[in-house]
N, C-alpha and C positions, 0 to 999 in steps of 0.2 A: 503494500499499500504506500502510494506516494500522492502528495499534493504540493504543487507550486502555483503560486499567483502573483502577478504583477502588473502595474500599469502598463498599458500596451495597446495593440491595435484591436483587441477583442477576439483573438484566435483561441480556440478550445480544442484541448485533445483529452476528451473525457472517455473513460471506460469503466463504468461502474457494474457492468453486467445487467443493467436495467436500461432498455433503450429510451424509455420516457424520461427517466432522470437524468440520462445523458443529454437528452434534447432540451431539457428546462436548464440545465447547468450550461449548455452552450448559449442559450438566450441570456443567460445572466452574464456571461462573459462578454458577449456581444453587446448588450445594453450598457455595461459598466465600462465598456473598452479595456477589459482586463485579458491578459494572456493567461490562461489557465490550463493546467495539466493535472489530471486526476485520474489514477489508476488503482484499482481495488483488485484483489484476489476474489475469484468467484466463490460465492457462497449463498446462504438464504437471504431471501429479498429483505427482509426486516432488518437483519444484521449489517447487510451491504449499506442500506439507506442511513442507519445510524453511524456507521463508520465513515460514509462519505460525508456526513455532516460534521463529524468530528474533526476529520483530516482537513477539510476545507476550512473550518472555523479555527483550527490551530494556524493555517497558513495566513488566513485573513487576519486574525488578531496581531500577528507580526506586523503585517502591513499597515493596519489601522493605528498601530502604536509606534510607527516609525517617527523620527524627529519631524516636527512640523505638520504631521497629519491631522486634520481638523477632529477626527474621532467621532463625529456625528454627521448624519445626513439623511435625505428624505428623498423619495421618488415616486412619481405617479405616472403609471403606463397602461396602455390599452393592448388587449389581443381581442380582436374581432368586438363583440358585443360587451366583453368584460373590461372592467376598469378597476385597478388595484393601486392602493398607496402603501408605502413601506417606508417608515421612519425608524432610525436607529442610533443609538448612542453606546459608546463603551461605557461599562458598568461593572462595579464589583459585585453586583447582584444581577446575574444573567436572568433574563426573562423573556418569554414569548407571549406577547397578548396578541389575540386575533379575533376578528368576528367572524371567520370564515368556519363553517363546519362542514366539511366534506367526508364526513365519516362514512356515508353510505354511498358515496360516488366512487366511480372507477374512471381511470383516465390511463388510456394505452396500456391497459393491464396491471396498472400500479394503484392498489388501493390509495386513494388520496389522503387518508389519515396518516399513511407512510410519509407523504410529503410535510405534514405537520411534525411528524417524529424528525424529519431531516432538519426542519428550520429549528426546533428544539435543540438538537444536538449541536447545530451551528452556532446558536445563540449562547449555549452553555460553554462550548469550547473557545469561541471567541471573545466571550465575556462581553456580551452586548444585551442591551434592553432593546428588543426588536417588536415593533408594533406593525401589524400587518391588518389592512382595512380592505374589504372588498366594497367597492361603491357600488358597482353594477356588474351583472354577469350571471347567466344560468348554465351554460356548458362547462362542465369540470374541467375539461382540457383547457379552455380559454382562459378561466379563472387561475388555473396553475401557472399558464404562461405569463399571464398579466402580473402575478405574483413576484415570479422569479425575474422577469424583466425590471419589475420597479425596484426588486431587491438589489439588483445590478447597478441601478442608476443611484439608488441611495448609498451602497458601498463606494461607488466612485467619488461620490460627493464627500463621504467620510475620510476616504484616502487621500483627498486633495490636500495639497501644503496651503494652509491659509496665508494671507497677506501679512499677518504680524508673525509668521513662522512658528505658530503654536497652536494650541487648542483655542478656539474662539467660541463663545457661547457659554 
């Protein structure tokens, strides 16, 4: 298992063993203009999702805590009829707060509650307060795409070096 993320052009090389998660992480990388490499050893889907969240969270935590990085950000992105907002901040009390309940939905064969587990593992590992809001949307695939795109934008904002060279806000 390995994860690398850096500010870049938005290229992704992702192999989690779950095509829909690979797709969502590629959208995150593109939307945030991150170069992302994430590879996991094959295993059971739930374990892979949690491990992907932890691995990416560890890499993101380092990026967001780099000298001069803002450490907080927000993003709003659409995916067809869905519209999602993600707001995050570095925190010593990691938290995922979301109004999205996709526990009964499926997207690309992935139980959507696994996406919530991924986000929770990411927030915990990166030590983020992570707020996810679904503004509109019905199709579970589009909802997940909007969330991961908004997450990419929020992470890009948080990784940006502020004008004053440090945490602002």
